N, CA and C atoms as a LAMMPS dump frame, in Angstrom:
ITEM: TIMESTEP
0
ITEM: NUMBER OF ATOMS
303
ITEM: BOX BOUNDS ff ff ff
-5.0000000000000000e+02 5.0000000000000000e+02
-5.0000000000000000e+02 5.0000000000000000e+02
-5.0000000000000000e+02 5.0000000000000000e+02
ITEM: ATOMS id mol type element x y z
1 1 1 N 281.184 -286.562 -8.894
2 1 2 C 280.97 -286.836 -10.037
3 1 3 C 282.419 -287.712 -10.286
4 2 1 N 281.926 -288.42 -11.309
5 2 2 C 283.345 -289.517 -11.926
6 2 3 C 284.145 -288.699 -12.144
7 3 1 N 285.479 -290.372 -11.862
8 3 2 C 286.744 -289.057 -11.319
9 3 3 C 287.389 -289.484 -12.992
10 4 1 N 287.012 -290.567 -13.924
11 4 2 C 287.281 -290.713 -15.007
12 4 3 C 286.216 -290.052 -16.709
13 5 1 N 287.275 -290.199 -17.869
14 5 2 C 286.37 -289.167 -18.728
15 5 3 C 285.715 -289.675 -19.473
16 6 1 N 285.459 -290.919 -19.244
17 6 2 C 284.66 -291.633 -20.131
18 6 3 C 283.322 -292.246 -19.03
19 7 1 N 283.42 -292.149 -18.077
20 7 2 C 282.279 -291.671 -17.055
21 7 3 C 281.56 -290.688 -16.403
22 8 1 N 282.867 -289.669 -16.383
23 8 2 C 281.81 -287.867 -16.818
24 8 3 C 281.453 -287.878 -18.06
25 9 1 N 281.728 -288.635 -19.311
26 9 2 C 280.822 -288.346 -20.382
27 9 3 C 279.642 -289.224 -20.348
28 10 1 N 279.227 -290.376 -19.617
29 10 2 C 278.508 -290.612 -19.849
30 10 3 C 276.707 -290.188 -18.342
31 11 1 N 277.634 -289.937 -17.332
32 11 2 C 277.159 -289.506 -16.778
33 11 3 C 276.524 -287.751 -17.244
34 12 1 N 277.288 -287.068 -18.018
35 12 2 C 276.731 -285.768 -18.527
36 12 3 C 275.634 -286.636 -19.644
37 13 1 N 275.606 -287.244 -20.684
38 13 2 C 275.287 -287.196 -21.37
39 13 3 C 273.671 -288.177 -20.809
40 14 1 N 273.837 -288.789 -20.071
41 14 2 C 272.961 -289.259 -19.223
42 14 3 C 271.526 -287.877 -18.332
43 15 1 N 272.678 -287.139 -18.088
44 15 2 C 271.816 -285.943 -17.108
45 15 3 C 271.098 -284.881 -18.164
46 16 1 N 272.015 -284.545 -19.086
47 16 2 C 271.466 -283.823 -20.507
48 16 3 C 269.982 -284.579 -20.538
49 17 1 N 269.602 -285.913 -21.244
50 17 2 C 268.513 -285.891 -22.145
51 17 3 C 267.611 -286.594 -21.116
52 18 1 N 268.093 -286.506 -19.541
53 18 2 C 266.967 -286.497 -18.707
54 18 3 C 266.414 -285.062 -18.413
55 19 1 N 267.071 -284.181 -19.059
56 19 2 C 266.505 -282.645 -18.354
57 19 3 C 267.22 -281.957 -17.323
58 20 1 N 268.156 -282.564 -16.964
59 20 2 C 268.501 -281.852 -15.668
60 20 3 C 270.449 -281.585 -16.363
61 21 1 N 270.624 -280.417 -15.753
62 21 2 C 271.507 -279.902 -15.703
63 21 3 C 272.915 -281.128 -16.163
64 22 1 N 274.063 -280.557 -17.339
65 22 2 C 275.204 -281.769 -16.871
66 22 3 C 275.851 -281.193 -16.039
67 23 1 N 275.994 -280.656 -15.467
68 23 2 C 276.769 -279.967 -14.477
69 23 3 C 276.697 -280.516 -13.216
70 24 1 N 275.181 -280.012 -12.938
71 24 2 C 274.97 -279.773 -11.306
72 24 3 C 274.413 -280.8 -11.052
73 25 1 N 273.369 -281.586 -12.191
74 25 2 C 272.245 -282.076 -11.828
75 25 3 C 271.052 -281.937 -11.1
76 26 1 N 270.724 -280.412 -11.306
77 26 2 C 269.286 -279.525 -11.157
78 26 3 C 268.687 -279.824 -12.024
79 27 1 N 267.227 -280.153 -11.544
80 27 2 C 266.16 -280.84 -12.956
81 27 3 C 266.052 -279.086 -13.331
82 28 1 N 265.995 -278.843 -14.289
83 28 2 C 265.796 -277.49 -15.352
84 28 3 C 263.883 -277.036 -15.558
85 29 1 N 263.897 -276.185 -16.094
86 29 2 C 262.057 -276.303 -16.614
87 29 3 C 262.145 -276.633 -18.136
88 30 1 N 260.791 -277.35 -18.286
89 30 2 C 261.167 -277.408 -19.419
90 30 3 C 260.869 -276.411 -20.483
91 31 1 N 260.772 -275.015 -20.208
92 31 2 C 261.049 -273.907 -21.652
93 31 3 C 262.035 -273.9 -21.794
94 32 1 N 262.989 -274.026 -20.654
95 32 2 C 264.694 -273.637 -20.56
96 32 3 C 266.084 -274.16 -21.73
97 33 1 N 266.057 -272.861 -22.175
98 33 2 C 266.211 -273.495 -23.51
99 33 3 C 268.155 -273.51 -23.808
100 34 1 N 268.821 -273.596 -22.617
101 34 2 C 270.47 -274.135 -22.456
102 34 3 C 270.238 -275.134 -21.757
103 35 1 N 271.716 -275.916 -22.12
104 35 2 C 271.87 -277.196 -21.802
105 35 3 C 271.987 -276.975 -20.127
106 36 1 N 272.415 -275.659 -19.604
107 36 2 C 272.987 -275.985 -18.192
108 36 3 C 272.228 -274.445 -17.802
109 37 1 N 272.063 -275.093 -16.008
110 37 2 C 271.281 -274.359 -15.119
111 37 3 C 271.656 -272.986 -15.317
112 38 1 N 270.801 -271.768 -14.483
113 38 2 C 271.063 -270.31 -14.66
114 38 3 C 272.547 -270.271 -13.811
115 39 1 N 272.828 -270.997 -12.554
116 39 2 C 273.795 -270.916 -11.53
117 39 3 C 275.168 -271.786 -12.409
118 40 1 N 275.143 -272.761 -12.934
119 40 2 C 276.286 -273.007 -13.928
120 40 3 C 276.289 -272.365 -14.971
121 41 1 N 275.603 -271.399 -15.787
122 41 2 C 276.163 -270.832 -16.993
123 41 3 C 276.813 -269.172 -16.081
124 42 1 N 276.386 -269.216 -15.414
125 42 2 C 276.899 -268.125 -14.461
126 42 3 C 278.288 -268.084 -14.299
127 43 1 N 278.985 -269.657 -13.81
128 43 2 C 279.867 -270.034 -13.415
129 43 3 C 280.539 -269.742 -14.594
130 44 1 N 280.257 -270.387 -15.656
131 44 2 C 281.251 -270.309 -16.668
132 44 3 C 281.472 -269.243 -17.331
133 45 1 N 280.249 -267.976 -17.399
134 45 2 C 280.712 -267.026 -17.449
135 45 3 C 281.975 -265.635 -16.806
136 46 1 N 281.709 -266.408 -15.633
137 46 2 C 282.473 -265.297 -14.971
138 46 3 C 284.179 -266.18 -14.88
139 47 1 N 284.216 -267.454 -15.548
140 47 2 C 285.434 -268.025 -15.167
141 47 3 C 286.112 -268.075 -16.299
142 48 1 N 285.144 -267.94 -17.875
143 48 2 C 286.033 -267.339 -18.501
144 48 3 C 286.127 -265.812 -18.744
145 49 1 N 285.48 -265.056 -18.279
146 49 2 C 285.565 -263.323 -18.235
147 49 3 C 287.236 -262.86 -17.151
148 50 1 N 287.638 -263.931 -16.302
149 50 2 C 288.695 -263.866 -15.593
150 50 3 C 289.687 -264.556 -16.097
151 51 1 N 289.877 -265.72 -16.993
152 51 2 C 290.869 -265.977 -17.598
153 51 3 C 290.709 -265.675 -18.882
154 52 1 N 290.336 -264.587 -19.134
155 52 2 C 290.507 -264.604 -20.446
156 52 3 C 291.512 -262.665 -20.226
157 53 1 N 291.373 -262.474 -19.146
158 53 2 C 291.556 -261.338 -18.705
159 53 3 C 292.908 -261.678 -18.336
160 54 1 N 293.32 -262.308 -17.61
161 54 2 C 294.423 -262.905 -17.351
162 54 3 C 295.311 -263.587 -18.978
163 55 1 N 294.907 -264.395 -19.581
164 55 2 C 295.177 -264.25 -20.397
165 55 3 C 295.978 -263.047 -21.704
166 56 1 N 294.711 -262.234 -21.477
167 56 2 C 295.409 -261.197 -22.466
168 56 3 C 296.562 -260.191 -21.789
169 57 1 N 296.701 -260.246 -20.725
170 57 2 C 297.26 -259.508 -20.048
171 57 3 C 298.952 -260.067 -19.905
172 58 1 N 298.596 -261.431 -19.538
173 58 2 C 300.663 -261.926 -20.702
174 58 3 C 300.162 -261.887 -21.921
175 59 1 N 299.43 -261.98 -22.395
176 59 2 C 299.925 -261.803 -23.801
177 59 3 C 300.873 -260.584 -24.628
178 60 1 N 299.559 -259.15 -24.108
179 60 2 C 299.853 -257.798 -23.689
180 60 3 C 301.714 -257.723 -23.426
181 61 1 N 302.006 -258.67 -22.332
182 61 2 C 303.604 -258.658 -21.598
183 61 3 C 304.447 -258.876 -22.905
184 62 1 N 304.731 -260.395 -23.557
185 62 2 C 304.966 -260.903 -23.792
186 62 3 C 305.331 -260.4 -25.356
187 63 1 N 303.399 -259.312 -25.882
188 63 2 C 303.877 -258.674 -27.158
189 63 3 C 305.097 -257.794 -26.886
190 64 1 N 304.954 -256.878 -25.834
191 64 2 C 305.827 -255.545 -26.001
192 64 3 C 307.062 -255.652 -25.369
193 65 1 N 307.468 -257.31 -25.009
194 65 2 C 309.066 -257.321 -24.705
195 65 3 C 309.402 -258.253 -26.235
196 66 1 N 308.795 -258.555 -27.171
197 66 2 C 309.13 -258.878 -28.297
198 66 3 C 309.594 -257.99 -29.129
199 67 1 N 308.245 -256.988 -29.433
200 67 2 C 308.577 -255.993 -29.679
201 67 3 C 309.936 -255.049 -29.315
202 68 1 N 310.034 -254.584 -28.365
203 68 2 C 310.811 -254.166 -27.851
204 68 3 C 312.709 -254.801 -27.901
205 69 1 N 312.349 -255.876 -27.911
206 69 2 C 313.748 -256.83 -28.314
207 69 3 C 313.904 -257.006 -29.694
208 70 1 N 312.854 -256.278 -30.465
209 70 2 C 313.2 -256.249 -32.253
210 70 3 C 313.051 -257.597 -32.639
211 71 1 N 311.957 -259.005 -31.648
212 71 2 C 311.07 -260.133 -32.147
213 71 3 C 310.052 -259.735 -32.49
214 72 1 N 309.678 -260.567 -34.002
215 72 2 C 308.119 -260.84 -34.008
216 72 3 C 307.16 -260.427 -32.996
217 73 1 N 306.779 -260.14 -32.63
218 73 2 C 305.739 -260.079 -31.682
219 73 3 C 304.245 -261.696 -31.68
220 74 1 N 304.495 -262.375 -33.257
221 74 2 C 303.761 -263.059 -32.939
222 74 3 C 304.713 -264.847 -32.231
223 75 1 N 305.979 -264.739 -33.225
224 75 2 C 306.398 -266.304 -33.18
225 75 3 C 307.856 -266.086 -32.582
226 76 1 N 308.118 -264.651 -32.5
227 76 2 C 309.371 -264.36 -31.976
228 76 3 C 310.417 -264.71 -32.019
229 77 1 N 310.533 -264.69 -33.923
230 77 2 C 311.753 -264.672 -34.317
231 77 3 C 312.559 -263.556 -34.481
232 78 1 N 313.83 -263.42 -34.364
233 78 2 C 314.879 -262.362 -34.383
234 78 3 C 314.492 -261.294 -35.748
235 79 1 N 314.307 -260.237 -35.458
236 79 2 C 314.067 -259.606 -36.822
237 79 3 C 315.413 -258.611 -37.459
238 80 1 N 315.724 -258.854 -38.314
239 80 2 C 317.033 -257.905 -38.434
240 80 3 C 317.117 -256.756 -38.409
241 81 1 N 318.724 -255.587 -37.882
242 81 2 C 318.391 -254.356 -37.754
243 81 3 C 318.267 -253.633 -38.71
244 82 1 N 318.105 -253.757 -40.434
245 82 2 C 317.857 -253.016 -41.257
246 82 3 C 315.794 -253.655 -41.474
247 83 1 N 315.13 -254.862 -40.994
248 83 2 C 313.753 -254.985 -41.058
249 83 3 C 313.483 -253.457 -40.775
250 84 1 N 311.816 -252.945 -41.2
251 84 2 C 311.185 -252.217 -40.897
252 84 3 C 310.254 -252.201 -40.226
253 85 1 N 309.371 -253.619 -41.081
254 85 2 C 307.982 -253.7 -40.242
255 85 3 C 308.066 -255.105 -38.976
256 86 1 N 306.971 -254.653 -37.742
257 86 2 C 307.233 -255.196 -36.886
258 86 3 C 307.024 -256.175 -36.743
259 87 1 N 306.373 -257.062 -37.393
260 87 2 C 305.789 -258.432 -38.1
261 87 3 C 306.976 -259.769 -39.265
262 88 1 N 307.206 -260.289 -38.284
263 88 2 C 307.987 -261.086 -39.702
264 88 3 C 307.383 -261.454 -40.648
265 89 1 N 308.061 -261.467 -42.026
266 89 2 C 308.285 -262.124 -43.271
267 89 3 C 306.931 -263.347 -43.387
268 90 1 N 306.862 -264.132 -42.361
269 90 2 C 306.366 -265.513 -42.687
270 90 3 C 305.141 -265.157 -41.427
271 91 1 N 305.582 -264.821 -40.779
272 91 2 C 303.947 -264.017 -40.221
273 91 3 C 302.566 -263.349 -41.354
274 92 1 N 303.993 -262.344 -41.857
275 92 2 C 302.442 -261.318 -42.183
276 92 3 C 302.033 -262.276 -43.654
277 93 1 N 303.024 -263.241 -43.919
278 93 2 C 302.366 -263.828 -45.042
279 93 3 C 301.226 -264.754 -44.914
280 94 1 N 301.41 -265.617 -43.266
281 94 2 C 299.894 -266.612 -43.512
282 94 3 C 298.618 -265.309 -42.791
283 95 1 N 298.913 -263.673 -42.421
284 95 2 C 298.009 -263.15 -42.104
285 95 3 C 297.633 -262.523 -43.353
286 96 1 N 298.432 -261.994 -44.517
287 96 2 C 297.299 -262.414 -46.209
288 96 3 C 297.136 -263.131 -46.361
289 97 1 N 297.233 -264.327 -46.472
290 97 2 C 296.601 -265.671 -46.556
291 97 3 C 295.362 -265.27 -45.649
292 98 1 N 295.592 -265.529 -44.528
293 98 2 C 293.806 -265.565 -44.011
294 98 3 C 293.268 -264.314 -44.102
295 99 1 N 293.357 -263.434 -44.606
296 99 2 C 292.766 -261.539 -44.93
297 99 3 C 292.282 -262.055 -45.779
298 100 1 N 292.807 -263.051 -47.118
299 100 2 C 292.427 -262.396 -48.976
300 100 3 C 291.877 -263.962 -48.831
301 101 1 N 291.796 -264.596 -48.515
302 101 2 C 291.902 -266.202 -48.864
303 101 3 C 290.258 -266.409 -47.86
């Protein structure tokens, strides 16, 4: 596998156009609808699953720590003592804008 990004991109497109798996170069069947072969698809699926579980654990720990320290769980901004909501006003406005626009 080439080390430089432009070379990898060229290699990817050559393999894809010739009907091979862009990652490993295995020839795919003609009726196969996916870009990557089954082995590479399994690799990507497992890799994504493992990483997402790890990221979710870190996010949960970060969320709990911020909430415990009276900070906004999203941005980390310190919340006032009399502030009753969990999320700061700026993050709430962003959330409302996203949900209702």
